[in-house]
Structure formats: C-alpha cells, structure tokens
C-alpha positions in Angstrom: 111.6 23.2 106.3 110.8 21.3 109.4 108.5 18.3 109.1 105.2 19.3 110.7 102.2 17.2 111.6 99.1 19.3 111.1 95.5 18.3 111.7 92.9 20.4 110.0 89.2 20.0 110.6 87.5 21.8 107.7 84.1 23.6 108.0 80.6 22.7 109.0 79.1 21.5 105.7 80.6 18.8 103.5 82.9 18.1 106.4 86.3 16.6 105.8 89.5 16.6 107.8 93.1 16.5 106.6 96.2 15.2 108.4 99.4 16.6 106.9 102.4 14.5 108.0 105.7 13.4 106.4 104.9 15.2 103.2 101.6 13.4 102.7 98.0 14.6 103.1 95.5 12.1 104.5 91.8 13.0 104.0 88.7 11.6 105.5 85.3 12.4 107.0 81.6 12.0 106.3 81.2 14.8 103.8 78.0 15.9 105.5 76.7 18.5 107.9 78.4 18.3 111.3 75.2 19.5 113.0 73.9 16.0 112.4 75.2 13.7 115.1 75.9 10.8 112.8 78.2 12.9 110.7 80.1 14.4 113.6 80.6 10.9 115.1 82.1 9.7 111.8 84.5 12.6 111.7 85.5 12.3 115.4 86.0 8.5 115.3 88.3 8.8 112.2 90.3 11.6 113.8 90.7 9.9 117.1 92.0 6.8 115.3 94.6 8.9 113.5 95.7 10.6 116.7 96.7 7.3 118.2 99.6 7.2 115.7 100.2 10.9 114.9 100.8 13.7 117.5 99.8 17.0 115.9 102.0 20.1 116.1 99.0 22.4 115.4 95.3 22.2 114.8 93.8 24.2 111.8 90.2 25.3 112.0 87.7 27.7 110.5 87.3 31.2 112.0 83.5 30.8 112.6 83.1 30.6 116.4 80.0 28.3 116.3 81.3 25.7 113.9 81.5 22.3 115.6 84.7 21.5 113.8 86.3 24.6 115.5 85.0 23.6 118.9 86.3 20.1 118.5 89.6 21.5 117.3 89.9 23.7 120.4 89.3 20.6 122.6 92.1 18.7 120.8 94.5 21.7 120.9 94.0 21.8 124.7 94.5 18.0 125.0 97.8 18.0 123.1 99.0 21.4 124.3 99.5 22.7 120.7 98.4 25.9 118.9 94.9 26.3 117.6 95.2 28.2 114.3 92.1 29.8 112.9 92.2 30.1 109.1 89.8 32.4 107.2 87.4 30.4 105.1 88.2 31.8 101.7 91.9 31.9 102.3 91.6 28.2 103.0 89.7 27.7 99.7 92.5 29.4 97.7 95.4 27.8 99.8 93.9 24.4 98.9 94.4 25.2 95.2 97.9 26.5 95.8 98.8 23.4 97.7 97.4 21.1 94.9 99.6 22.9 92.4 102.7 23.0 94.6 103.0 26.8 94.4 105.8 28.2 96.5 104.5 29.3 99.9 106.0 32.8 99.5 104.6 33.4 96.0 101.6 35.8 95.8 98.6 34.6 93.8 95.3 36.4 93.2 92.5 34.2 94.5 88.9 34.4 93.5 86.8 32.7 96.1 83.0 32.5 95.4 80.6 30.6 97.7 77.7 31.0 100.0 79.1 32.2 103.3 82.4 32.3 105.2 83.3 34.1 108.4 85.5 37.1 107.7 88.4 38.4 109.8 86.3 41.5 110.5 83.5 39.4 112.0 81.2 39.9 109.0 80.0 37.3 106.5 82.0 37.0 103.2 81.3 35.0 100.1 82.5 36.8 97.0 86.2 37.6 97.5 89.3 38.7 95.6 92.3 37.9 97.8 96.0 38.3 97.4 97.1 35.0 98.9 100.3 33.3 100.0 100.1 30.1 101.9 100.5 31.7 105.3 98.8 35.0 104.8 96.3 36.9 102.6 95.1 40.5 101.9 91.5 41.2 100.9 91.6 43.4 97.9 88.0 43.2 96.5 84.6 41.8 97.1 81.0 41.7 96.0 79.0 44.5 97.7 77.4 43.2 101.0 73.6 42.7 101.1 71.5 41.9 104.1 70.2 38.3 104.7 66.8 38.9 106.2 66.1 36.1 108.8 69.7 35.0 108.8 69.9 31.3 107.9 66.3 31.5 106.6 67.6 33.5 103.7 69.9 30.6 102.7 66.8 28.3 102.5 64.3 30.8 100.9 65.6 32.5 97.8 62.8 35.0 97.6 64.2 36.7 100.7 67.5 37.3 98.9 65.7 38.8 95.9 63.7 41.2 98.1 66.9 42.1 100.0 68.8 42.8 96.8 66.0 45.0 95.4 65.6 46.8 98.7 69.4 47.5 98.8 69.5 48.9 95.3 66.1 50.7 95.0 65.3 51.4 98.6 61.7 51.6 99.9 60.3 52.0 96.3 61.7 48.6 95.2 58.2 47.3 94.4 57.8 49.8 91.6 60.7 48.2 89.8 58.8 44.9 89.6 55.9 46.4 87.6 55.1 44.0 84.8 57.2 41.2 86.3 55.7 37.9 87.3 57.7 37.8 90.5 55.6 40.7 91.8 52.6 38.4 91.9 54.6 35.5 93.4 55.7 37.7 96.3 52.0 38.1 97.3 52.2 34.6 98.8 55.2 35.4 101.0 55.4 37.4 104.3 57.1 40.4 102.6 56.0 42.9 105.3 57.8 41.0 108.0 61.0 40.8 105.9 60.8 44.5 105.0 60.5 45.3 108.7 63.7 43.2 109.4 65.5 45.1 106.7 64.2 48.5 107.8 65.3 48.0 111.4 68.4 46.0 110.6 67.2 43.1 112.8 68.3 39.5 112.2 69.7 40.6 108.8 73.4 40.1 108.7 75.1 41.7 105.7 77.1 39.2 103.5 79.2 39.7 100.3 77.8 36.3 99.2 78.0 35.1 95.6 75.7 32.2 96.5 72.9 34.5 97.8 73.3 36.6 94.6 72.6 33.5 92.5 69.6 32.7 94.8 68.2 36.3 94.3 68.4 36.1 90.5 67.0 32.5 90.4 64.0 33.7 92.5 63.3 36.6 90.1 63.2 34.1 87.3 60.8 31.8 89.1 63.3 29.1 90.1 62.7 27.7 93.6 61.7 31.1 95.0 59.8 29.7 97.9 62.3 27.1 99.3 65.3 25.1 98.3 65.4 21.4 99.1 69.2 21.3 99.3 72.1 23.7 99.3 72.7 25.3 95.9 69.5 24.0 94.3 68.4 27.4 93.0 71.8 28.3 91.6 72.0 24.9 89.9 68.6 25.5 88.3 69.8 29.0 87.1 72.9 27.5 85.5 70.8 24.7 83.8 68.4 27.4 82.5 71.1 29.5 80.9 71.9 29.3 77.2 74.5 31.5 75.6 72.6 31.3 72.3 72.0 35.0 71.3 72.8 36.1 74.8 74.9 38.9 73.7 76.5 41.1 76.4 76.2 40.2 80.0 74.6 42.5 82.6 77.1 45.1 83.9 78.2 45.5 87.5 79.6 48.7 88.9 83.2 48.7 90.3 84.0 51.3 92.9 86.6 51.9 95.6 85.3 51.6 99.2 88.2 52.6 101.4 91.0 50.1 100.8 88.6 47.7 99.1 87.2 47.4 95.6 83.5 46.7 95.5 81.4 45.2 92.7 77.9 46.7 92.9 74.6 45.5 91.6 72.5 48.5 90.6 73.3 48.4 86.8 72.8 44.7 86.8 69.4 44.8 88.4 68.3 47.7 86.2 69.2 45.8 83.0 67.8 42.4 84.2 64.4 43.9 85.3 64.2 45.8 82.0 64.7 42.5 80.1 62.0 40.8 82.3 59.5 43.6 81.5 60.3 43.4 77.8 59.6 39.6 77.7 63.2 38.5 76.9 63.4 34.7 77.2 64.4 33.5 80.6 67.4 31.3 79.4 68.9 34.4 77.8 68.4 36.5 81.0 70.1 33.7 83.0 73.0 33.6 80.5 73.4 37.4 80.6 73.6 37.3 84.4 76.4 34.6 84.3 78.3 36.4 81.6 78.1 39.8 83.3 79.2 38.5 86.6 82.2 36.7 85.0 83.2 39.8 83.1 83.0 42.0 86.1 85.1 39.6 88.2 87.6 39.2 85.4 87.9 42.9 84.9 88.6 43.6 88.6 91.0 40.7 88.7 93.0 42.1 85.8 93.2 45.5 87.5 94.4 43.9 90.7 96.9 41.7 89.0 98.4 44.6 87.2 98.6 46.7 90.4 100.3 43.9 92.3 102.3 42.5 89.4 100.8 39.0 89.8 100.4 36.6 86.9 98.7 33.6 88.5 95.0 33.4 89.5 93.4 30.7 91.6 89.7 29.9 91.5 87.8 28.1 94.2 84.6 28.0 96.3 81.3 26.3 95.8 80.0 28.7 93.1 83.0 27.8 90.9 81.4 24.4 90.4 79.2 26.3 88.0 80.7 25.4 84.6 79.3 28.4 82.7 80.7 30.9 85.3 84.1 29.1 85.7 84.6 28.6 81.9 83.9 32.3 81.2 86.2 33.4 83.9 89.0 31.2 82.7 88.6 32.3 79.1 88.7 36.0 80.0 91.7 35.7 82.3 93.7 33.3 80.0 93.1 35.7 77.1 95.1 38.3 79.1 97.9 35.8 79.6 97.2 35.0 83.2 97.8 31.5 84.4 94.5 30.1 85.9 94.7 27.5 88.7 91.7 25.3 89.5 91.0 22.5 92.0 91.7 19.1 90.4 92.0 16.3 93.0 90.0 18.2 95.6 86.6 19.8 95.3 86.0 23.5 94.9 83.4 23.4 97.7 83.9 23.1 101.4 85.1 19.5 101.1 88.5 21.0 100.1 88.8 23.4 103.0 90.7 21.1 105.4 93.6 20.7 103.0 93.8 24.5 102.6 93.7 25.0 106.4 96.5 22.5 106.8 98.6 24.3 104.2 98.1 27.7 105.9 98.8 26.3 109.4 102.0 24.6 108.2 103.2 27.8 106.6 102.5 29.8 109.7 104.4 27.4 111.9 107.4 27.4 109.5 107.6 31.2 109.8 107.9 31.1 113.6 
C-alpha cells in the first residue's frame, strides 16, 4: 500500500481536522462551530502550519455543499492540484470506528450511525442510518423514516416543531385529536402552530430528514422537556436520557419495519400510538422515557440482525452523536452481543462530529489506494 498524505477537514460543528501521513494520524482544531470566525481561524491557522511540512495527496471533506470546511478544502485542493474527495457524513462516522479498530479496508461491517443531520448522497438529509461499510465505499441498507423539519434549522433549535411534525406525519391533519388528555396540547397553545402546519401542508421550508436526533427532540417535547427552545445542541435529548429509568419499564415502544424499495425503513406509528396512550393513562414520565429508549434500541437491533444475516456480516460498528446516550448504546450492545455479533465502538475518538475527520481520511486513503 503506497504511503499517502491525506488532509481531512471534518464537518461544521465540533470541528476537527486530521492529517494522515506516514502511518500516523494528527488531529487538531477548535472543536467548535466553524460559522464562528474565531473557530474557523483556529482551524485554518493550524492546517496552514501543517501544510508547510506536508504536501497532501488528497483532501477529504463532507458532502454538504455549504459547510465551510468543504469550501476551505476545495480551495486547498485547487492550490495543491490534488483531488477533493467528498465523504458521506455517516460513512465517515463508521469509517472512523473501523480505522480505530484497524479493520481491514476490504472487510464489510454493518454500521449504525445515529445523529442529528448529515448530507446524503441523494441530496436529502440523513441521520438514522444502517450502512454496509468498507473503508472506501458503503451501501445504505436501512434508515429511520424521514420526517419533515418545519422551518429547517429552526426545528433543530425548537423541539416542539419536531413533535408537531412527527404527529402530523403519522396521524395527518387530525393529529390534535391524538393529544386529547395530554399536557403537551396545552403547551402548544403558546407556539405558532398554525404557521408550522402551513409549512408542512405546503411542503415549504420543511426538508425531510431521517434524523435520530430530531426524533429524540420530538419525544422530549411531548414529555415537557425543553419544548420551546434548546440552549445547546442535544440538550433535549440529554434531558430525556437523564429522565429515563428502567425500573418497571417493561417492554419498549414498538417501531414498524417495512421495505421501501431497496431500503428498510423503521416507522413511528406504533411507537407514537403506544407512547400517547401511556401519557393519557398517566404513566410516569421516567418510565415513558425508558420505554422509548428500549423500543428504539430493540428496533435497531432487530433490523441490524436481519441485515447481518442477509449479508453474512458478524461485526457491527456504532457511531454518531446519539450513541453518546449510554442507555441507548448499552441496550444496543447487549442485544447485538447476545446474538454473537462483535460490536465496535469509538474509543480514542468521540462518537460525535469530532471524530469525522479521521473517518474522512480513512475513506479518502482507501479510495486513492484503489486507483
């Protein structure tokens, strides 16, 4: 295998770069949002210092066309006359884990990547993905069902929007009837629900996303956790995990699993029906939170087992920001390990976007080696 020097520039949030050279990976960067000038300046200053000593053979970047890391990478690729290699966000998450565990680049591994958002190869937003991965390529086998994000980025900051969108997607125009007897129905009176319903009805500024993070936001809002606004990324999901207790939780809420063309989709209707019934019956909120976690983990594990059997794969890699949730991660590991699958997790690098650059570098190196 030729010795390649790869510079990868990560994502937009929790920004980190990675330089892969001489069998070593060097990491750096501010770990913040590149939309803030101070964070971009820290990243660029560190990268430019490295490039005085290392000439890259390729630049690895995220697929999202508006990420500043991608735009900076395109500038560097032109400067050095080297390929700019776009790496799908969730493939990079899984490739980071495979690289950490020194998995052979040709070996297929089933990856479960769960996070807020990542740009898909089809131009849509992904965030709850089951991928058959090698270092240099991947195949999308399964995903959470896509749900609209009314207001786009506003939905990432205001969890109530995701709750409304999920209920609208499952129950249609009569979604309000399903909230009868639930406290959330009264909380919604303080929000501009009419405007959001109009966005959904006319499919305006409401991109669909198979996002695990937005699903957590929706459930958190229904349980009264940071429904109006989050102060930081993941706040509602963290509160939902902290609320959950497995004491007397019993079975988790079910998700449907159906084929949609070449893709398996996990759907929400049975989950929302059961969760809302528990809310109306006065079931304790910690138990509802736990049942959501357990049901999601079981649904993901069940589909993973099906796919591993179909593709004759015995290793599973877990990554993405949602896998920082210990309850979800531990339940997934337990169910998969019980079926004699080897579960690979991030160790030295984070599961969130801070580990993306290493994964991008692994993918870029594998692609160059195949040329």
